[in-house]
Structure formats: C-alpha cells, structure tokens
C-alpha positions in Angstrom: 0.0 0.0 0.0 1.0 3.6 -0.6 0.8 4.6 3.1 3.2 1.9 4.2 6.7 2.7 5.3 9.4 0.4 4.1 11.4 -1.0 7.1 15.1 0.0 7.2 17.5 -2.7 6.5 20.4 -3.4 8.7 22.8 -1.8 6.3 20.7 1.4 6.2 20.5 1.5 10.0 24.3 1.2 10.2 24.7 4.1 7.7 22.3 6.3 9.7 24.1 5.5 12.9 27.5 6.3 11.5 26.3 9.6 10.0 24.6 10.6 13.2 27.8 9.9 15.2 29.9 11.9 12.7 27.5 14.8 12.8 27.6 14.7 16.6 31.4 14.6 16.6 31.6 17.6 14.2 29.2 19.6 16.4 31.3 18.8 19.5 34.6 19.8 17.9 33.1 22.9 16.3 31.4 24.2 19.4 34.5 26.0 20.9 35.0 27.9 17.6 31.3 28.7 17.2 31.2 30.0 20.8 34.3 32.1 20.3 32.6 33.7 17.2 29.5 34.4 19.2 31.4 35.8 22.2 33.4 38.1 19.8 30.1 39.8 18.8 28.9 40.5 22.4 29.4 43.5 24.7 31.5 43.2 27.9 28.4 42.7 30.1 26.8 40.2 27.7 29.9 38.1 27.6 29.5 37.5 31.4 25.8 36.6 31.4 24.7 33.3 32.9 23.7 31.0 31.3 26.0 31.8 28.5 24.4 33.6 25.6 24.4 31.6 22.3 22.9 34.3 20.1 25.3 36.6 18.2 25.3 40.3 19.0 26.3 43.3 17.0 29.6 44.4 18.7 32.2 42.5 16.6 33.5 45.5 14.8 33.9 47.5 18.0 35.6 44.6 19.8 37.9 44.0 16.8 38.9 47.7 16.7 39.8 47.5 20.4 41.9 44.4 20.0 43.5 45.8 16.8 44.8 48.9 18.5 45.5 47.5 21.9 48.2 45.0 20.7 49.0 46.6 17.3 47.5 43.5 15.7 48.3 44.7 12.2 52.1 44.5 12.8 51.7 41.1 14.5 49.7 39.7 11.6 52.4 41.0 9.2 55.2 39.3 11.2 53.3 36.0 11.4 52.3 36.1 7.7 55.9 36.7 6.7 57.4 34.0 8.9 54.8 31.4 8.0 55.2 32.0 4.2 59.0 32.1 4.2 59.3 28.9 6.3 56.7 27.1 4.3 58.3 27.9 1.0 61.8 27.2 2.3 60.7 23.8 3.6 59.1 22.9 0.3 62.2 23.9 -1.7 64.7 22.1 0.6 62.4 19.0 0.9 62.1 18.7 -2.9 65.8 19.0 -3.4 66.6 16.5 -0.6 64.0 14.0 -1.8 65.3 14.3 -5.4 68.8 13.6 -4.2 67.7 10.5 -2.2 65.8 9.0 -5.1 67.8 9.9 -8.2 71.4 9.9 -7.1 73.6 7.2 -5.6 76.1 8.4 -3.0 77.9 6.8 -0.1 75.9 6.6 3.1 72.6 7.3 1.4 71.0 4.3 3.2 72.2 5.6 6.6 71.6 9.2 6.1 67.8 9.0 5.5 67.0 7.1 8.7 69.2 9.6 10.6 67.0 12.4 9.2 63.9 10.5 10.3 65.3 10.2 13.8 65.2 13.9 14.2 61.4 13.7 14.0 61.6 12.2 17.5 63.2 15.4 18.9 60.4 18.1 19.3 61.3 21.8 19.6 61.2 21.9 23.5 64.0 19.3 23.6 66.1 21.3 21.1 65.2 24.7 22.5 68.3 25.4 24.7 71.0 24.5 22.1 69.0 26.2 19.4 68.8 29.4 21.5 72.5 29.3 22.2 73.2 28.9 18.5 71.0 31.9 17.6 72.7 33.9 20.3 76.1 33.1 19.0 75.1 34.4 15.6 73.6 37.5 17.2 70.2 36.6 15.7 68.1 37.0 18.9 65.1 39.3 18.2 65.3 38.9 14.4 63.5 37.3 11.6 66.5 35.0 11.1 65.8 33.4 14.5 62.1 33.0 13.8 62.6 31.3 10.4 65.9 29.6 9.8 65.7 27.0 12.6 62.5 25.7 11.0 63.8 25.4 7.4 64.5 21.6 7.5 61.5 19.3 7.3 61.8 15.6 7.7 58.0 15.4 7.0 58.5 17.1 3.7 61.4 14.9 2.7 59.5 11.8 3.5 56.4 13.1 1.6 58.3 13.9 -1.6 60.6 10.9 -1.4 57.7 8.5 -1.3 56.1 10.3 -4.2 59.3 10.5 -6.3 59.7 6.7 -5.8 56.4 6.1 -7.7 57.5 8.1 -10.7 58.6 5.6 -13.4 62.4 5.6 -14.0 61.7 5.4 -17.7 60.7 9.1 -17.5 64.1 10.2 -16.2 65.8 7.9 -18.8 63.8 9.5 -21.6 64.6 13.0 -20.4 68.3 12.1 -20.3 68.1 10.8 -23.9 66.5 14.1 -24.9 69.5 15.9 -23.5 67.8 17.2 -20.3 70.2 17.4 -17.3 69.2 16.5 -13.7 68.0 20.0 -12.7 66.0 20.4 -15.9 64.3 17.1 -15.3 63.7 18.1 -11.7 62.3 21.6 -12.5 60.3 20.8 -15.7 58.9 17.3 -14.8 59.2 16.3 -11.2 58.1 19.7 -9.7 55.0 20.1 -11.9 53.7 16.6 -11.2 54.2 17.2 -7.4 51.9 20.3 -7.2 49.3 18.5 -5.1 51.9 17.3 -2.6 53.5 20.8 -2.6 50.1 22.4 -1.8 49.5 19.8 1.0 52.9 20.5 2.6 52.4 24.3 2.2 49.1 24.1 4.1 50.6 21.9 6.9 53.7 24.0 7.4 51.9 27.4 7.1 49.4 26.4 9.9 52.3 24.9 11.9 54.3 28.1 11.8 51.2 30.2 12.4 50.5 28.4 15.6 54.1 28.8 17.0 54.1 30.3 20.5 57.0 29.0 22.6 59.9 29.7 20.3 58.9 33.3 19.4 58.2 33.9 23.1 61.8 33.0 23.9 63.7 34.7 21.1 61.7 37.9 20.7 61.9 40.7 23.2 60.4 43.7 21.4 56.8 44.5 20.4 57.7 45.1 16.8 58.9 41.5 16.3 56.1 39.7 18.2 53.8 37.2 16.5 50.0 37.0 16.6 49.9 34.1 19.1 51.8 36.2 21.7 49.5 39.1 20.9 46.4 37.1 21.6 47.9 36.1 25.0 48.6 39.7 25.7 44.9 40.5 25.4 44.4 38.6 28.6 46.6 41.1 30.4 43.7 43.6 30.4 43.7 46.7 32.6 40.2 45.7 33.8 39.8 43.3 36.8 37.9 40.8 34.7 39.2 39.7 31.3 37.4 41.3 28.4 36.4 38.0 26.7 34.6 39.8 24.0 37.7 41.6 22.9 39.9 38.5 23.4 37.7 36.4 21.2 37.5 39.1 18.6 41.3 39.1 18.5 41.3 35.3 18.4 38.9 35.2 15.5 41.1 37.6 13.5 44.1 35.5 14.3 42.2 32.4 13.0 41.2 33.9 9.6 44.6 33.7 7.7 45.2 30.0 8.2 41.5 29.4 7.5 41.9 31.3 4.2 44.9 29.3 3.2 43.1 26.0 4.0 40.1 27.1 1.9 42.3 28.3 -0.9 44.3 25.1 -1.2 41.6 22.7 0.1 41.3 20.7 -3.2 45.0 20.2 -3.7 45.5 19.5 0.1 42.9 16.7 0.1 44.3 15.3 -3.1 47.8 15.3 -1.8 46.8 13.6 1.5 44.7 11.0 -0.4 47.6 10.2 -2.7 49.9 9.5 0.3 47.3 7.4 2.1 46.9 5.2 -1.0 50.6 4.4 -1.1 
C-alpha cells in the first residue's frame, strides 16, 4: 500500500548511525570555535551573562577595533604572515631537493643518512630549544627574523612526503629525459616539480598552519613589540587593565588570528585533500 513505510535494512540503519555519530562529533569539535565567534560579537556585560548567551550580538567591529589597536594587531599579523610563508616555501624547496637527491642519485651513506634524518622527528622543539637558542645567540640573531625562520627550514616530514612520491615516478621518465638531453636539474624543474603540485600544496598548508601556531619559540627569542607574532599578541589581550578579562575583545582578536590559516586552508583545500589522499593510498 502507498501509506506503508518500508522498514530500514540493517545496512541502512548502520549508515544512519555512523552519519549521526559523525555529525555529533563535528558539532562537539566545532562548538568552541562557534562559541568564540558568538562571544566576539557581544558586549563586555553580555559576555558574562549566565547561562552563556548563544545568540550573536552586533559588537564585533567595536571589539575587533579595540583588539587591533591595543596590541597593534596589524604588525603582529604581518610578522606572522611573513614568517609562515617564508618557512613554508623554504621547507618545500629544501624538501624537494633532498627527496630528489635521495631518489635519483647514488652516493655513499645514502641508506644511513635518510634514517638519521627521520630520527630527528623524535626530537620536538622543546627538547632542542636550549641548544638552538644558544646557537641563535652566538650568531647574534636574537630578536630577528633569522631566529624566527631559519631553525624551521629543515623538514623531515616534507622529505618523506616527496621521497615517497618520487619513488612512484617511473624511472623510464628520467631515462627518456636524459636521452633528450635534459640534465638532472632540468628534469627536476620541468617534470618532477610540476607533477608534485598537489603534494606541494598539501605540505604548504601543513607547514603554514604549523608556523602560524608557534608560541613557545617566538616567546623566547623575541623581546620587542615590533617583532612579536600574533599568538603572543592574543595572549597579551588577557593582560587587560580591567579586573575581569574582556572575553569579547579577546575572542575578537582570536577570530582575526584564525582567519589567515583558514583562508589558506580554503584556498588550497582541493590540492590539500588530493595530496593527502595520494599519500594514504601508497
């Protein structure tokens, strides 16, 4: 009959359950971001109402202006943009060259050198922070862009990413390029780099967001306001002159600090997902 409802099969019930759990998980993970957005639109009094207000207000521009001028957010954003882009590009270039050397050249110690590079992945920044700081001080690079960028140029993640991809490129391609008179660098620049664009985009997004989120190292090597990065600036918003923190202003500054990496992720989202999917299939 037309009015009868077809019973759900076991497979359909399983799909509905999985989708429901995924939607619930997304809502849980997204709630802090959504609440930060809502708080950034409220006034000082509204941000302290109980129960918490979950309806956006109309004070975002005013809160953003206060945050912008209080910590000179424009300068902090410029510093962080510059550092993140320089480090991401340097890591891509060095990783491409290193992966090319590992996969297309034979040299003594190649089998030992690559595992040694991977071992450095086990040494996070806090473990290396004292010797790295001493090295920067010996070069007189404290409180400079050199100290904020050069220690991050090497990337074992990038080397591994490109090495695994280059190993899937047929060797006949390099042999054909050699027969046509193309040298190693011409083959590298005109063939390998163009076919690696999805991996390059994926690594750029990862490294840009990684550098944008840096807090501990800039806090140690930077001593002047002109060289601070945006993460330190957001923390400075907590040091308000008022007795109670101005959460509306703090969240407005946080939202503005979140926008650049979000823009990069949206801009490169297609290439990023393709690059990650290619690596997961290997």
